[in-house]
C-alpha positions as CSV (number, residue, x, y, z in Angstrom):
1,X,40.9,-52.2,134.6
2,X,40.6,-55.1,137.1
3,X,37.3,-55.3,139.5
4,X,39.8,-54.2,142.4
5,X,39.8,-50.6,140.6
6,X,35.7,-50.2,140.3
7,X,33.2,-50.9,142.4
8,X,31.7,-54.7,142.3
9,X,28.0,-54.3,141.7
10,X,27.0,-58.1,140.9
11,X,28.3,-61.5,139.9
12,X,26.1,-62.4,137.0
13,X,27.9,-65.8,136.0
14,X,30.0,-68.1,138.2
15,X,32.2,-70.8,136.8
16,X,29.3,-73.4,136.8
17,X,27.1,-70.8,134.6
18,X,30.3,-70.1,132.4
19,X,31.2,-73.7,132.0
20,X,27.1,-74.6,130.8
21,X,26.9,-71.6,128.5
22,X,30.1,-72.8,126.8
23,X,28.9,-76.1,126.6
24,X,25.5,-75.0,125.1
25,X,27.0,-73.0,122.8
26,X,29.3,-75.5,121.7
27,X,26.1,-77.7,121.0
28,X,24.5,-74.6,119.3
29,X,27.6,-74.6,116.9
30,X,27.4,-78.1,115.8
31,X,23.6,-78.0,115.3
32,X,23.7,-74.9,113.2
33,X,26.6,-76.3,111.1
34,X,25.8,-79.8,110.7
35,X,29.0,-80.8,112.6
36,X,32.3,-79.0,112.6
37,X,34.1,-80.1,109.5
38,X,34.3,-76.8,108.1
39,X,34.2,-74.6,111.3
40,X,37.0,-72.7,112.8
41,X,37.1,-70.8,116.0
42,X,38.8,-67.5,116.5
43,X,38.9,-65.9,119.9
44,X,39.6,-61.9,120.2
45,X,42.1,-61.3,122.1
46,X,42.1,-60.8,125.2
47,X,39.7,-63.7,126.7
48,X,38.3,-64.3,123.6
49,X,41.1,-66.5,122.8
50,X,40.8,-68.2,125.8
51,X,37.3,-69.0,125.3
52,X,37.9,-70.1,121.8
53,X,40.3,-73.0,123.3
54,X,37.8,-74.1,125.5
55,X,35.2,-74.2,123.0
56,X,37.6,-76.2,120.9
57,X,38.3,-78.5,123.6
58,X,34.6,-79.1,124.0
59,X,33.4,-79.5,120.1
60,X,36.5,-81.9,119.8
61,X,34.9,-84.1,122.8
62,X,31.7,-83.7,121.4
63,X,32.4,-84.5,117.7
64,X,35.3,-86.8,118.0
65,X,37.5,-84.8,115.7
66,X,39.9,-81.7,116.3
67,X,38.6,-78.1,115.7
68,X,41.1,-75.7,114.4
69,X,41.4,-72.4,116.8
70,X,43.4,-69.5,116.6
71,X,43.5,-66.0,118.4
72,X,42.7,-62.7,116.5
73,X,44.3,-59.1,117.7
74,X,41.9,-56.5,116.2
75,X,43.8,-53.6,117.7
76,X,45.0,-52.2,114.6
77,X,41.4,-52.4,113.2
78,X,39.5,-50.4,116.0
79,X,37.9,-47.2,115.3
80,X,38.7,-45.7,118.9
81,X,42.5,-46.2,119.5
82,X,42.5,-42.3,119.8
83,X,40.2,-42.7,123.1
84,X,42.0,-45.9,124.4
85,X,45.2,-46.1,126.3
86,X,47.7,-48.3,125.1
87,X,47.1,-52.0,126.2
88,X,50.6,-52.8,127.0
89,X,52.0,-56.0,125.2
90,X,49.0,-58.2,123.4
91,X,49.8,-61.4,122.0
92,X,49.9,-61.5,118.2
93,X,47.2,-63.1,115.8
94,X,47.7,-66.8,115.2
95,X,45.1,-67.9,112.6
96,X,44.7,-71.3,111.1
97,X,43.6,-71.3,107.3
98,X,40.0,-69.7,107.1
99,X,39.5,-69.7,103.2
100,X,36.2,-71.3,102.4
101,X,35.7,-72.1,105.8
102,X,33.0,-71.2,108.7
103,X,34.6,-69.0,111.3
104,X,33.2,-68.4,114.7
105,X,34.9,-65.5,116.1
106,X,34.5,-65.6,119.8
107,X,34.5,-62.7,122.3
108,X,33.7,-62.5,126.2
109,X,31.4,-59.4,125.9
110,X,29.5,-57.6,123.2
111,X,28.3,-54.3,124.0
112,X,28.5,-51.5,121.0
113,X,29.8,-54.1,118.7
114,X,32.6,-52.3,117.7
115,X,35.0,-54.7,118.5
116,X,33.1,-57.3,116.6
117,X,33.2,-55.2,113.9
118,X,37.3,-54.7,113.9
119,X,37.4,-58.5,114.4
120,X,35.6,-58.8,111.1
121,X,37.9,-56.4,109.5
122,X,41.4,-57.9,110.9
123,X,39.6,-61.5,109.6
124,X,39.8,-60.5,106.1
125,X,43.4,-59.8,106.4
126,X,44.1,-63.6,106.5
127,X,41.8,-65.0,103.9
128,X,38.0,-65.1,102.7
129,X,35.7,-67.3,105.1
130,X,32.6,-68.9,103.9
131,X,31.0,-67.3,106.5
132,X,31.5,-65.7,109.8
133,X,29.3,-66.0,113.0
134,X,29.6,-64.7,116.2
135,X,29.9,-66.3,119.7
136,X,29.9,-64.2,122.7
137,X,29.6,-65.3,126.9
138,X,27.5,-62.1,127.7
139,X,25.6,-59.9,125.5
140,X,24.9,-56.4,127.2
141,X,23.1,-54.5,124.3
142,X,23.7,-50.6,123.7
143,X,24.5,-51.6,120.3
144,X,25.9,-48.8,118.1
145,X,26.5,-50.8,115.2
146,X,23.9,-53.5,113.4
147,X,25.7,-56.2,114.6
148,X,24.3,-59.2,116.6
149,X,25.8,-62.3,117.9
150,X,24.8,-65.9,116.6
151,X,25.5,-67.5,119.9
152,X,24.9,-65.9,123.0
153,X,25.9,-67.5,126.8
154,X,23.7,-65.0,128.5
155,X,22.0,-61.7,127.9
156,X,22.8,-59.3,130.8
157,X,21.0,-55.7,130.6
158,X,23.3,-53.1,132.1
159,X,23.5,-49.2,132.3
160,X,25.5,-48.0,129.8
161,X,28.0,-46.6,132.2
162,X,28.4,-50.0,133.7
163,X,31.2,-52.5,132.8
164,X,31.3,-56.3,132.8
165,X,34.3,-57.7,133.3
166,X,34.9,-61.4,132.5
167,X,37.5,-63.1,134.8
168,X,39.0,-66.2,133.3
169,X,40.8,-68.8,135.5
170,X,43.9,-69.5,133.0
171,X,44.4,-65.5,133.1
172,X,43.0,-64.3,136.6
173,X,42.7,-67.6,138.8
174,X,38.6,-67.8,138.8
175,X,36.1,-67.9,135.8
176,X,33.5,-65.2,137.0
177,X,31.5,-62.4,135.3
178,X,30.7,-59.4,137.5
179,X,29.0,-56.0,136.9
180,X,31.3,-53.4,138.0
181,X,30.4,-49.7,138.5
182,X,31.7,-47.4,135.8
């Protein structure tokens, strides 16, 4: 569903705020992991994969070494497939070697925690990481599972009926996060 199909209520992040949040998350990843030597970034399709690519570029610039990144399609691991219409064609997973690595899962928004749970399940199909950390651009609360992100760009309290839509320049022509009425 696009912003045009819902009622725009508020802009919660503009392009500069998104850029600064990703930069801060990159610095936090470096600090927590004492560098990026064992770090692999994995973005959840769709939007998280683009954010992972951006974070990888920022981390490479900060640390002077390439940071592997990939994308993860969690569709088959979701527990709500019967409630959601098919999402059309989605890119398949493309994951670098994760065995023994610190994997930072990246998504645009965390809400109930179900996508993060599905991502952890899906990730295990590709190997056994040493640790999994979770980074999100926006945490909107309302968790139904005991999952908490390690890195958060912005906390945005919302009503459960509202949605947050993250627009990414590579896909939508603009960087912006908005609250849309349900």
